[in-house]
N, C-alpha and C positions, 0 to 999 in steps of 0.2 A: 090293537095295542098298546095305547095308551093307559086304558085300563088294566091292563092285563100285566102288565110288567111295570107300573107306575113311573113312569115317565110322561115329563112335559114336552108335547110336540114342537116345542117351540125352540130344545135343545141339541134335536134330530137334527144331523146335517146329510144336503142330500151331497153325495159327491159319487165319484165311479173313477176307480184307479185303470179301466182300459180307456173311456175319454179325457180322463183329468178332469172330466165337470167335478167343482167344487174342491176340489185338493188344495188351493190355496187356504179356504177356508178351513180346511179341517189343519193345517199346521200351525194356523194360527191361535184356532183352538186349545192344538196340545200347549202349545207355547203358554195360554192364556191358564188351562184348568190344571195342569197336569205339573206340581211342584219340582224345579230343580232340584238336581240330586244335592247331599249336604255329606262336610265328611269332612279333614283335617288334611287339608295339602302339605303341610307340613311334616307330620307325625312317617311313622314307617307303616311299610305296605300293609295292607290289611285287604281282602278281597271274601268273596261268596260264591261259590262254585254254583253256579244256578242251569249250566245244565252240560252235559258231556257225552260222546259218541267214541265209537271205536274206529283206527285206522288203520290196517294191516301193516302199510309201511310205516307209520310214523306212532303207532304207540294209542292211546288215549287222549286225545284233544278235549279239552276245557273249556268251558264258554263262561268265564267270570267276571261280577260286578265289583271294580274298586273302589271300595267305602272309603280308605284312606291311601292317604302316600300317591306312589307309582310302584311300577315293575320294568321292568329294561331284562335285553337278553344279557344271560349270564347268569341273572340274579340267581340265587337259592331261597326257596319258599320253605314250609312246613305245613303240613296237615295236621289242624289245632286238636282233633281229636282222634286223627288213627298215629300220628304224631310220624310220620315221614318225610322225608326228605327229597325234594325234588330240586334241578337248577332246568331254570327255562332258556330252551335251544330255539325258539321263535313263539312271534306274540302277533297281534295285530288287531283287526277289527272285520265283520262280514257288514257287506254290501249289498246283497247276500253273501257274494263271494270272499273269498279270505284276501285280504290286502293286509301285506305283511307292514308292521312301523316300529318303530324305533325304542317307545315305549308305554304303555297304558297309563292314565292318572286317574286322577281322584273324579268320580262321576262317572268314566267310560265302562262299557261294558264289551269287551273282547274277547279272542278264544287264545287260549296257551296251550303251548306241546313242551313235554317238557321229560319225554325217555319213560314213560309210563310204558307197562307192557302187563301190567294186570290190575286187571278190572276192579278186583276186589277191595285195591286201596284205596277207590276215588267212591263218594256218597255224593248225592246233590243236598245243598243245605251243608256242607262242610266248609269252615272256615280257612283260609290260605295267610299265614304271615309270613313276613321276613326273617330269615336265621339271623340270629346276634350270631357271630363265629370273631372273635379276637385275629386268628390267622386260615387261609384258606388251605383247604385239606382236598384230597380226592373226595367224592360225591359219599363212598362206602365207609370212608373213614371220619365224619362225621361223629362228634363226641355223645352220648345223652345226656349228656349237662349243658352242651349246647342249645341241643333240643329243649330240654325242660327251662332254661331262663330264656329262649325264646318266646314257651307258650306260657311262663308266670308275668311277664312281661306286657305280654295282652289279653287281650278280651275276647270270647265268640260271638258271632254275630248271630241273630236268633236263630237264622235260618227256617227252613220249612218244618211244618205240622205233619207228623205223619201220616198217610193213607190208610182207612182202616179197609182190609178186601170186606167184601161182602159175598163170592162165592170162591168156592175151591176146589180144585180138579189136579186130578194125575194125569203128568208127561210123562210120557215112556217111549223111547227109542224103537223103530220098527223091529230093527235087527240089534240084539244087547251089546255087540260090539260097537254099536255107535251111541253107546252113553258117553264117551270122554267128549265127541264132537257137539251134542249134545246138550253137555255141562257148560263149553264153551263159549255155544250160542246162547245160552242162558246169561254168564255170566256178561258178555257184550251186548247184549238187546238189553237187561235192565241198566246198562249206563244209564241212558236216555229216559227210563220208565220205574222210574224210583215206587211206584204205587204197586208193583205185583212183588209179592213177597216170594222166597224160591227153600223148600229146605227136601232133603234125600229120602225117599221113600222106597219100602221092601215090596212089592209085589210077589205072592207064589205064582201066579199067570204069567206075569209082565216085568220079572227081574226088577232091576235098580232102576228108578225114575225120578221123579222128582212129584212134591206137594207144593202147584203152586196157587197163590190167593190174588183174586182180579176184583177190580173195583164191581163188575157187572157182569152179563154173556157176552155182550157186545165188546167189552174191553179184551177179555179172553178170545171171544174170533179174532179179532184183529192182530192180536199177540202172538195168537198160533201161526196165522197166516203171514205175520213177518218172520216166523221161524222157518218158514220154507220157502219163502220167496227170496230172503234176504241169507239165507245162510244154509239154503238146501236140506234142509233138517226134516227128516221121514218121522212124524210123531204120531202116538197113537193117543189119544185124549180121553180119559174119561168121565164117567158122567159126573154133571158139576151137583157141589152141595153147597148151601149155606151153612156158616157157623152158627150151632142153638151152645146156651149158654143152660146148662145143669147147675141146681140147689143140690148136694147132695146131703145125706140124713147126718153126716158130722157135722154139719153148717159151714162146712167149703163149696165154695165155687168154682167150674170146672166149662172150659171153652172147649167144644172140639169141632171139627170139622170135616169130619169120617166118619162112618160107622162101624168102624173097628174099635174107635180109640171111645167107644160108648161103655163105660162101666157096667157091671153086677146090674139088673132092674131092678134088684131089692135097696140099693144103694142112691137112687135116684128121690128125689125128694118131688122137684119141679120141673119141667123142660121149659124154656123160653126159646122161640125163633124168633128171626129181626122182622119186621116190619115198616113199612113209609106209608109217609101221609105223603100225597103230591096230589099235583093239580095238572089235569091235560085237558090241553086247549085244542079243538078239531075242527072239521067241516062239520053241518049238522048233516049231512049224510052218511058219514059214517060211525054214529052217535051205537046205533043197535048191535057193529059188528066187536066196536070195545069194550062197551058193557058186557058182549059176551064172554071176549078174552078176559077184561077185569073180574067176572063171575065164577071163570074157570081156574081161574089163580086166586080163589080166594078170596078176590079183595071185596 
C-alpha cells in the first residue's frame, strides 16, 4: 500500500467510527492539515453550489459553500450564469440531518431552500450572489437592470471542471406514453450527478428517448438503477458505446457517440477511439483471469 499509493505510513491514522478509536487524533489532524476557510466576512454574499437534490414538497434543495458575507432567511439571491432570482425561505446545516439556523456565514456549508421548482435552473458549480435592489418588490417583478447590476458588481467563483462522458447509451421509456415521466426523473436525478449528459434522441423502433453520457459502465448501471428504484421509471437501455473522434478529408474533426452519427466512409480520413492507461492491483491468484479479461478487451 505504501509503494502503490506513494504514502508515508506514519501519516496514516488508525481510527474507527464504530468504536471511536482514533477519532480525537483524526479531528486534531483535520485542524492541523486542512486550511481554514478564506473569505471576506464584510463583503456581500457570494456562494458556490456544491450539491443539490429534489424534494417533492420543497422543490430543489441546494447545498452551498458561503465564500463571502452571509445569507439569511428572506434574502434574495441571483444565480450568476443563469441570471435567475430566488428568495431564501429556509436555510440550515446538515449534521447530517437538516438543522435550521438563522443565517450562514463565511466558510460555512449549509442547505438553502428557495422555492425552486424547475431543476433545469440549477447547475452544480454555479455561483450565487446577493441581489442589489433599491426597493423590494415581488420576486416576479425584479427588473433585469437590478440583476445585471448585481452580476457586474461581483465575480464568479471557479466552480467545477466539466466531466467528460466516456460511455453513451440510449434511455427509452418501456411505454411511449411515459416519456414525460422519464424526462422529469432525469431532470431530478441529474441535479446531484452533473457528470451525466442528456440529449433528446429519436429511434424508429423505440420512439422518443434520451442519449445519455456516463463516466463508465458502472456509472451507467448505478444511474439506471436509481431511476428505477427512486422514481419507478421502467427504462429500456440500449447497448453502450464510446465516443469516436473522426478526422475528415475536409480537415475538420467530428466527435460521434452513436453509429447513426457516422458520415459517409468516403469522407473519413482517420478514426480515433479512447484508450486508458491504468494500474491494476490484485491478489496473485486472480492474475490469469484478469489478464484474460484485458486481452478480450484488446488490452
